[in-house]
N, C-alpha and C positions, 0 to 999 in steps of 0.2 A: 666390592660395590656392585659389579656387573652380575655376579652370581645370584644376588637377591631377586633378580627378575625371574629366575627359575623357581625360587622358593616362594614367590608371591602368590601363586595359585592357592586358593582356599579349599579347593576340592581336587583331589588327584584324579586324573584320567590320562589316556594315552597322549593327549595333546600337551600335557605337562612335560613330557619327555623332550618335547621340541621347543619349549618356551625358553629360549636362550638369547641373551643380549648379543647384538651384532659384534660388539667389541670382544666379548668373551669368545664368540665363535671364531673371530679372526686370530685371537691368541692361541686357542686350541688347535686351529688349523696350522698355524706356523709351527707349533710344537710337534704336531703329527708329521708334517713335511720334513722337519729336521730329523726325527727318528727314522722315518722311512728311508730317507737318503743315506743317513749314517749307517743303518743296518742293511741297506741294500735289499729291502723286501721286494719280492716279486709280486706281480699284480694279483695272482690267484690267492696267495697268502693274505694279502691286504683285503681283498674282496671277502674272503671267508671271515676274517677277523671283524671287519666292519658289519657284516651281515649278522654275525652272532651277537655282537654288542648291541646293535640296533634292535634286534628281536628282544633281548633281555631287558633293555632299557624301556621299551614299549610295554613289555609284560609286567615289570614290577611297578609301573606307574598306573596300571589299571586299578580301578576301584572295585576289586572283586576279592572274594575269599572262596576257598574250595577245599573239599575233603583231601587230606594228605598234604596240605600246604606246609604244616609244621615239619613233616618228614622231608619234603622236598627242600625246605629251608635249611636243612642240615648241610646241604651241598651248594644250593643255588640261592641267589637273592630273589626272594618272592615278594609279592605285594605287602604282606603283613610286616616283613622285615624293613622294607624300604620306607613305609609310612613314617616310621620314627625319624628318619632323616629329614622329613618335611615338617616336623613338629615346630610349633611356635616357640617352644622352650629351648633355650640354647644348649643346656646339658643333654637334651634328647636329640637335637638335630645335628650335633657334632658326633654322630654315630652312623653306623651302617653305610659306609661309603662305597661298598662293592658294587660293581656293575653286573657281574655274571656270577662269580663264586663267592659264597659266604665265608669260605675258609680264610680269606684274607682278613676280614674283620675279626674272625675268631682268633687268628694268629696274632694280630696287633692289639687285641683287647678293645676294639671299637664296636663290637657287636652288642646290641641290646635288643631284647624281645619285649616290646611294650606297645600298647595302643595309645598314641598321643591324644591328649584331650582336645587339641586344636591344631589344625594345619595352616600353614601360611607364614606371613611375617606380621610383626607388631606394627601398629600405626597405619598410615595410609596404604591402601592396597589397590593401586590403579589397575584397570583392565584393558584400556584402549592402547593401540599400538604406540602412538606418540607419547602417551603418559608413561608407558613401560620403557620406551627408549630413554626418556628423561630420567626415570627412576634409577637407571643404571649409572647415571652421572651425579647422583645426589648422595650426600652422606646421611640423610635422614633414614631412619630404620636400620642404621648400621649398628651391629651389636656393641654394647658397651662392655669393655673389658676392664676388670679390676687392675690396679697397678701391678706390674710384674715384680715379683719378689724372687730374685735369683736363688737365694738360699732355700726357699720353700720348694722351688722347682727341682733343685739338685737333690734335696731330701726325698721328694716324691719319686724321682727317677731311681734313686738308690734303693 
């Protein structure tokens, strides 16, 4: 529910990278703190990791294209790859999850190279702070999933 605030933007730009619901931010922060403490990461490693991820997240949310983007996309997540993740169509936005390296999406079969017809979420698309805050707590615009058929899932996995 909270992640739809991030997908709400109808045009990608650098600010989209930072459009995150406060509850999602708190959950992510708690998870990060847990793995930092568990792994005992030092400050320098943490700072380098966060700087790299922040740079790439800002980069792939830009609304640009450039010569060599397809070639660079063989290794890194670039704007044309990440746009599919913001598609209004469920079968398109459940793709291209990578933050830095495209190899993970290639490895797990979630990479798709396409230009989405429309960016954002279906239905109401609020843009003010308080309406976005409220959007995270509502079930409207939630994706409708077909009933789960366990036999079909097992057959597809096999």
